Structures are given as C-alpha cells and as structure tokens.
C-alpha positions as CSV (number, residue, x, y, z in Angstrom):
1,M,8.3,-23.0,-17.0
2,E,9.6,-20.0,-18.7
3,K,8.7,-16.7,-17.3
4,K,7.5,-13.7,-19.3
5,N,10.2,-11.4,-20.6
6,I,9.5,-8.6,-18.1
7,D,11.9,-6.3,-16.0
8,W,10.4,-7.5,-12.8
9,A,12.6,-5.4,-10.5
10,N,11.2,-2.2,-12.1
11,L,7.6,-3.3,-12.6
12,G,5.1,-0.6,-11.6
13,F,1.9,-1.0,-9.6
14,G,-0.5,-1.0,-12.7
15,Y,-2.7,-3.2,-14.9
16,R,-1.4,-5.1,-17.8
17,V,-3.4,-7.7,-19.7
18,T,-2.4,-11.3,-19.0
19,D,-3.3,-14.5,-21.0
20,V,-6.3,-16.0,-19.2
21,R,-9.2,-15.0,-16.9
22,Y,-12.2,-16.9,-15.4
23,V,-15.8,-16.1,-16.2
24,S,-19.0,-17.6,-14.7
25,N,-22.6,-16.3,-15.3
26,Y,-25.6,-16.5,-13.0
27,R,-28.9,-17.1,-14.8
28,N,-32.2,-18.8,-13.9
29,D,-31.1,-18.8,-10.2
30,A,-27.9,-20.8,-10.7
31,W,-24.2,-20.3,-11.5
32,D,-23.0,-22.0,-14.7
33,E,-19.9,-24.1,-14.8
34,G,-17.6,-21.2,-15.5
35,V,-14.8,-21.2,-18.1
36,L,-11.3,-19.9,-18.7
37,T,-11.0,-17.4,-21.6
38,G,-8.3,-15.4,-23.3
39,D,-10.8,-12.5,-24.0
40,A,-10.4,-9.6,-21.7
41,T,-13.4,-7.6,-22.9
42,I,-16.9,-7.5,-21.5
43,Q,-20.0,-6.9,-23.4
44,L,-23.0,-5.4,-21.6
45,N,-26.5,-4.2,-22.4
46,E,-26.8,-0.4,-21.9
47,C,-29.3,-0.9,-19.1
48,A,-27.3,-3.5,-17.2
49,G,-27.7,-3.3,-13.4
50,I,-24.0,-2.5,-12.9
51,L,-24.4,0.5,-15.1
52,Q,-27.7,1.8,-13.6
53,Y,-27.5,0.9,-9.9
54,C,-23.9,0.0,-9.2
55,Q,-24.4,-3.6,-8.1
56,E,-20.8,-4.5,-8.0
57,I,-18.5,-6.1,-5.6
58,F,-14.8,-7.1,-5.7
59,E,-11.8,-8.6,-3.8
60,G,-8.0,-8.2,-4.0
61,L,-5.4,-10.7,-3.2
62,K,-1.9,-11.7,-4.4
63,A,-0.1,-14.8,-5.6
64,Y,3.6,-15.1,-4.6
65,T,6.6,-17.2,-5.5
66,T,8.0,-18.4,-2.2
67,E,11.7,-18.9,-1.3
68,D,11.4,-22.7,-2.1
69,G,9.9,-22.0,-5.5
70,R,6.2,-22.6,-4.9
71,I,3.4,-20.3,-6.2
72,V,1.1,-19.7,-3.4
73,T,-1.8,-17.3,-2.3
74,F,-2.4,-15.9,1.2
75,R,-5.7,-16.8,3.0
76,P,-8.0,-16.8,-0.1
77,D,-10.7,-18.5,1.9
78,L,-11.2,-15.2,3.8
79,N,-11.5,-13.3,0.5
80,A,-14.3,-15.8,-0.6
81,E,-16.1,-15.3,2.7
82,R,-15.9,-11.6,2.6
83,M,-17.1,-11.5,-1.0
84,A,-20.1,-13.7,-0.1
85,D,-20.9,-11.2,2.8
86,S,-20.7,-8.4,0.3
87,A,-22.9,-10.1,-2.2
88,R,-25.7,-10.7,0.4
89,R,-25.6,-7.1,1.5
90,L,-26.1,-5.9,-2.1
91,E,-28.8,-8.6,-2.9
92,M,-26.5,-10.4,-5.2
93,P,-26.0,-14.3,-5.3
94,P,-23.0,-15.3,-3.4
95,F,-20.4,-17.2,-5.4
96,P,-19.7,-20.5,-3.6
97,K,-16.6,-20.6,-1.5
98,E,-15.0,-23.8,-3.0
99,R,-15.7,-22.6,-6.5
100,F,-14.1,-19.2,-5.7
101,L,-10.9,-21.0,-4.6
102,D,-10.9,-23.2,-7.6
103,A,-11.3,-20.3,-9.9
104,I,-8.3,-18.6,-8.2
105,D,-6.2,-21.8,-8.6
106,K,-7.2,-22.2,-12.2
107,V,-6.4,-18.5,-13.2
108,V,-3.1,-18.4,-11.4
109,T,-2.1,-21.7,-12.9
110,A,-2.9,-20.6,-16.4
111,N,-1.0,-17.4,-15.9
112,A,2.0,-19.0,-14.1
113,A,4.4,-17.5,-16.5
114,W,3.2,-14.0,-15.2
115,V,3.9,-14.8,-11.5
116,P,7.0,-12.7,-10.7
117,P,10.1,-14.7,-9.3
118,Y,11.0,-14.8,-5.7
119,G,13.2,-11.8,-4.6
120,S,12.0,-9.5,-7.3
121,G,9.7,-7.5,-5.1
122,A,6.9,-8.0,-7.5
123,T,3.7,-10.2,-7.1
124,L,0.8,-11.3,-9.0
125,Y,-2.3,-9.3,-8.1
126,I,-5.6,-11.2,-8.3
127,R,-8.9,-9.4,-8.9
128,P,-12.1,-11.4,-8.3
129,Y,-15.3,-9.3,-8.9
130,M,-19.0,-9.7,-9.7
131,F,-21.5,-7.4,-11.3
132,A,-25.1,-7.2,-12.3
133,S,-25.3,-8.0,-16.0
134,S,-29.0,-8.1,-16.9
135,P,-31.0,-5.0,-17.8
136,V,-32.9,-3.4,-14.9
137,I,-34.7,0.1,-15.1
138,G,-36.7,0.0,-12.0
139,V,-34.8,0.3,-8.7
140,K,-34.4,-3.3,-7.7
141,P,-31.8,-6.1,-7.9
142,A,-30.9,-7.4,-11.3
143,E,-31.7,-11.1,-12.3
144,E,-28.4,-12.1,-13.9
145,Y,-24.8,-11.6,-12.7
146,Q,-21.3,-12.3,-13.8
147,F,-18.3,-13.4,-11.6
148,R,-14.9,-12.9,-13.1
149,V,-11.3,-13.2,-12.0
150,F,-8.2,-11.5,-13.7
151,V,-4.6,-11.3,-12.7
152,T,-1.9,-8.8,-13.4
153,P,1.7,-8.6,-12.3
154,V,2.6,-5.6,-10.1
155,G,5.7,-4.2,-8.5
156,P,5.9,-3.0,-4.9
157,Y,3.3,-0.4,-4.0
158,F,6.1,1.9,-2.7
159,K,9.3,2.0,-4.9
160,G,12.5,2.4,-2.8
161,G,10.7,1.4,0.4
162,A,7.7,2.6,2.3
163,K,8.3,6.3,3.6
164,P,5.9,7.4,6.2
165,L,2.8,9.1,5.0
166,T,1.1,12.3,6.0
167,L,-2.6,12.1,6.4
168,C,-5.4,14.7,6.8
169,V,-8.5,14.4,8.8
170,S,-11.2,14.5,6.1
171,D,-14.2,16.8,6.1
172,F,-16.0,14.0,4.1
173,D,-17.6,10.9,5.4
174,R,-16.6,7.6,3.9
175,A,-19.7,5.6,4.9
176,A,-23.0,6.1,6.7
177,P,-24.0,4.5,9.9
178,H,-25.5,1.1,9.2
179,G,-24.6,1.7,5.5
180,T,-22.2,-0.4,3.3
181,G,-18.8,0.6,4.8
182,H,-18.2,-2.9,5.9
183,I,-18.4,-4.5,2.5
184,K,-16.0,-4.4,-0.4
185,A,-18.2,-2.7,-3.0
186,G,-17.1,-0.4,-5.8
187,L,-19.6,2.2,-4.7
188,N,-17.7,2.8,-1.4
189,Y,-14.4,3.5,-3.4
190,A,-16.3,5.8,-5.8
191,M,-17.4,7.7,-2.7
192,S,-13.9,8.2,-1.5
193,L,-12.5,9.5,-4.9
194,H,-13.3,13.1,-4.5
195,A,-12.0,13.1,-0.9
196,G,-8.8,11.5,-2.0
197,V,-8.2,14.0,-5.0
198,T,-8.9,16.8,-2.6
199,A,-6.4,15.6,-0.1
200,H,-3.8,15.1,-2.7
201,A,-4.4,18.6,-4.1
202,N,-3.7,19.9,-0.6
203,G,-0.4,18.0,-0.4
204,F,-1.5,15.0,1.7
205,D,-1.0,11.3,0.9
206,E,-4.4,10.0,2.2
207,N,-7.4,10.8,4.3
208,L,-8.3,9.8,7.8
209,F,-12.0,9.3,7.9
210,L,-13.9,9.8,11.2
211,D,-17.1,8.0,12.2
212,P,-19.9,10.0,10.4
213,A,-22.3,10.0,13.6
214,T,-20.1,11.9,16.0
215,R,-16.9,12.6,14.1
216,T,-14.8,11.8,17.0
217,Y,-13.6,8.2,16.3
218,V,-11.1,7.1,13.8
219,E,-12.4,4.6,11.2
220,E,-10.2,4.1,8.1
221,T,-8.7,5.7,5.0
222,G,-10.3,5.3,1.5
223,G,-8.8,1.9,1.1
224,A,-6.9,0.6,4.3
225,N,-7.5,-0.1,8.0
226,F,-5.5,1.6,10.8
227,L,-3.2,0.0,13.2
228,F,-1.6,1.9,16.1
229,V,1.1,1.1,18.6
230,D,1.0,2.9,22.0
231,K,4.0,3.8,24.1
232,N,3.9,0.5,25.9
233,G,4.0,-1.5,22.6
234,T,0.4,-2.5,22.7
235,I,-1.3,-2.9,19.3
236,I,-4.6,-1.0,18.8
237,T,-6.9,-1.3,16.0
238,P,-10.2,0.7,15.6
239,K,-13.4,-1.2,16.0
240,S,-16.5,0.0,14.1
241,E,-19.4,-1.5,12.2
242,S,-18.5,0.8,9.2
243,I,-14.9,-0.5,8.8
244,L,-14.1,-3.0,6.1
245,P,-12.8,-6.2,7.8
246,S,-9.3,-6.1,6.2
247,I,-7.8,-9.6,5.8
248,T,-4.3,-8.0,6.3
249,R,-5.3,-6.3,9.5
250,R,-6.9,-9.4,10.9
251,S,-3.7,-11.4,10.0
252,L,-1.5,-8.8,11.6
253,V,-3.5,-8.9,14.8
254,T,-3.0,-12.7,14.9
255,V,0.8,-12.3,14.2
256,A,1.1,-9.7,17.0
257,R,-0.9,-11.7,19.5
258,D,0.0,-15.3,18.8
259,I,3.5,-15.1,17.2
260,L,5.1,-12.0,18.6
261,G,3.4,-12.1,22.0
262,L,2.2,-8.6,22.0
263,E,-0.9,-7.3,23.7
264,V,-3.6,-6.4,21.2
265,Q,-6.8,-4.2,21.7
266,E,-9.6,-4.0,19.2
267,R,-11.7,-1.1,20.3
268,P,-13.1,2.3,19.3
269,V,-10.2,4.8,19.0
270,K,-10.8,8.5,19.6
271,L,-9.0,11.1,17.3
272,E,-7.8,12.7,20.5
273,E,-5.9,9.5,21.5
274,L,-3.5,9.7,18.4
275,K,-1.2,12.2,20.1
276,D,-0.4,9.5,22.7
277,F,0.5,6.8,20.2
278,A,4.1,5.9,19.2
279,E,3.5,4.4,15.7
280,C,0.7,4.2,13.1
281,G,0.3,2.1,10.0
282,L,-2.3,1.5,7.2
283,C,-3.0,-2.2,6.5
284,G,-3.9,-3.5,3.1
285,T,-3.2,-6.0,0.4
286,A,-1.2,-3.7,-1.8
287,A,1.6,-2.6,0.6
288,V,0.8,-4.9,3.7
289,I,1.6,-2.0,6.2
290,S,2.1,1.7,5.0
291,P,3.7,3.6,7.9
292,V,2.2,6.9,8.8
293,G,4.4,9.7,10.3
294,K,1.8,12.5,10.8
295,V,-1.9,13.3,10.8
296,V,-2.9,16.9,10.3
297,D,-6.2,17.9,11.9
298,H,-7.2,21.1,10.2
299,G,-3.8,22.9,10.9
300,R,-3.0,20.9,14.1
301,D,-0.1,18.4,13.5
302,I,-0.4,15.1,15.3
303,C,3.1,13.6,14.9
304,F,3.9,10.0,15.8
305,A,7.3,9.3,17.7
306,S,8.4,6.8,15.0
307,G,9.0,9.9,12.8
308,M,8.9,10.6,9.1
309,E,12.0,8.7,8.0
310,E,11.1,5.0,8.4
311,M,8.7,2.4,9.8
312,G,8.5,2.3,13.6
313,P,10.2,-0.9,15.1
314,V,7.0,-2.6,16.1
315,I,5.3,-2.1,12.8
316,K,8.6,-3.2,11.0
317,K,8.5,-6.3,13.0
318,L,4.9,-7.0,12.1
319,Y,5.6,-6.3,8.4
320,D,8.7,-8.5,8.4
321,T,6.8,-11.4,10.0
322,L,3.7,-11.3,7.8
323,T,5.7,-10.9,4.6
324,G,7.9,-13.8,5.8
325,I,5.0,-16.0,6.2
326,Q,3.6,-15.0,2.7
327,M,7.0,-15.7,1.1
328,G,7.7,-18.9,2.9
329,R,10.5,-17.7,5.1
330,V,8.5,-17.9,8.4
331,D,6.2,-20.5,9.5
332,G,2.7,-19.2,10.0
333,P,-0.6,-20.6,11.2
334,E,-1.9,-23.7,9.5
335,G,-4.0,-23.0,6.5
336,W,-2.8,-19.4,5.9
337,V,-0.8,-20.2,2.8
338,R,-2.5,-22.0,-0.1
339,T,-0.2,-23.8,-2.5
340,I,-1.2,-23.6,-6.2
341,L,1.9,-24.9,-8.0
C-alpha cells in the first residue's frame, strides 16, 4: 500500500482532512447501522442540542505502525468504556463497545495510507465523538444523536524532544465537586480555555488545578493527569472523583507496578507535598508523558530535582517502556495492543 506523499518527519500536531470517516445516527431509541463517508461536513439544525446545551462527548487515541509493520491501536476498549460512562453522565445513549471498536478498525483501515511509517515520530490521531443532533429548546436531553469517528495524521506533540514544562497554580477551578470532571466532555475543556490562555499570557506552559472544595489537593491540568516520583522512586498519582481517568496514566501505573517493579501509590496529593518530590510528569494521549520542571505557586517556585533540561530517569523509563509497547518493541500485557492491519 502506497502512503500519502507527506513529509512525515516534519508533520505538525494539527488537523488535516483525510479520506474517510464513520457516521452513525441515533433515532427512535436505536443506533442505525453506521456508514463510512468521504464527506467531512456536518449539517445541523440551528436548535440542535449540541449548540444549545452542549451535549457532547469525545475520545482521543492513536494508531501506530509497529516495528514489524503492523498498524495497531492502544487499548481502544478503554476508550469505548470511558465514552459510554461519559454518555450516561450527560444523559446520552452509549454507543455499544463492540461497535465502537469496529468503527475504529474500519476508519483506520480505510485511511491506512495516512498512517505514518514506523520511525517517523508521527502517528494517526483518532477522534471518536458524539453530540446531540435534534432540536431542543427546553432544558432537557435531546432525542437524537450522532456518533462519528475521524482521523488525522499528527507529528510528535513536542518537536525536538520534550523539554520540562513550567506550570502555575491556577486561580480558577477546573471542575465542581460532584460535577463532570471525571468524564471526557467538551464542556470541561471549554471551561479550561480561559485559564489556559491566562497562564500562557503570564509565561507558563500549563495550569495546575487544585481541588475546588479546599484548594489544597492537586487534581490535574486542563487536559492531562499528574504523575509524581518521590525521592525513593515511588510513583504517586493523585486520586480524586473530579479527575478524568486517563488511559495513559492507568497504563503507566500498570507498567510501573507490574513491569518495572516500582511501588505505586494512588492517593490524594497535597500541594505542599510537591516540594518533596523528585520528578513530575503530565500523562496524556498526545505526548504520553510531558516532564514538568517547576510549579509556580503565586510567586513561590516549587522546583523538582529532575531539573529543567530533560525528563527525570524514572519518568524516562516509564515513557520508553510504554512507547515501546505501543510500537511493538516491548512485550506488554495481553490485549493492550489491537492489531488492525
């Protein structure tokens, strides 16, 4: 199969239209069979539920070319399960898990020429999403929904390697107690945009959001979970009902505990503890782990021993192991890698 004529090594992290996407509609209390289409446009009524009351959820995962030439995805079953959880929280009809996986397989297969080659540093980003499509003017769930999947080739999130980030402790709250912080809904990301723009304007790479109830515990950033390493090499991840259950973070915890033999603690983490940690990273689909070198708490610098030049040794080992599993260089737990082609 001939690949698209793209400078894969210099591909940015952005959207470009590919050949085929998947569409399924929910009407009369049932999902239709779904189709592949070359049409990238969406037509909506001006009163569609997504436009009026923000009933929308999404997922993000990637397809990779492995060292032996296969095209694979990484733990898409967890994306299917998380999307179903998100749907239930927003009173939307969950898209069946097996159909979700089938849709991913079909779209990636149809766009195989867009999957970057092994060693290029690029991947095929996959975006499943669902939104309310029928008109609704009263504040209530819509009656009709659309589930779609598109793909787009992307370069590495950080060109030239991941340099440690500088974060600021935000004055804004990301999610309310007992709210929607634990689901992957567009409304949560909209809430974080102003805080993100403010952080960037003040010279920071990202925000560190605290728990909204007491503002003493670390939660997450606008789009990634935290992972800390203490001075004894123990992995520590914050635990909170408001944190999105990152698939990358959960996978890294398993890698740390079951493959690397490290001690792992999943517990509430106080902001005041950060000064005692040696390493810090942000976990997410886009970059896997982004190292953090410093957190600024209203003029007070909290610096990690790993410094501002490169990943700390423990986080680097976690990164190398997980990306090795994704790319087929390292044997991982059974079922983590789903072969498409």
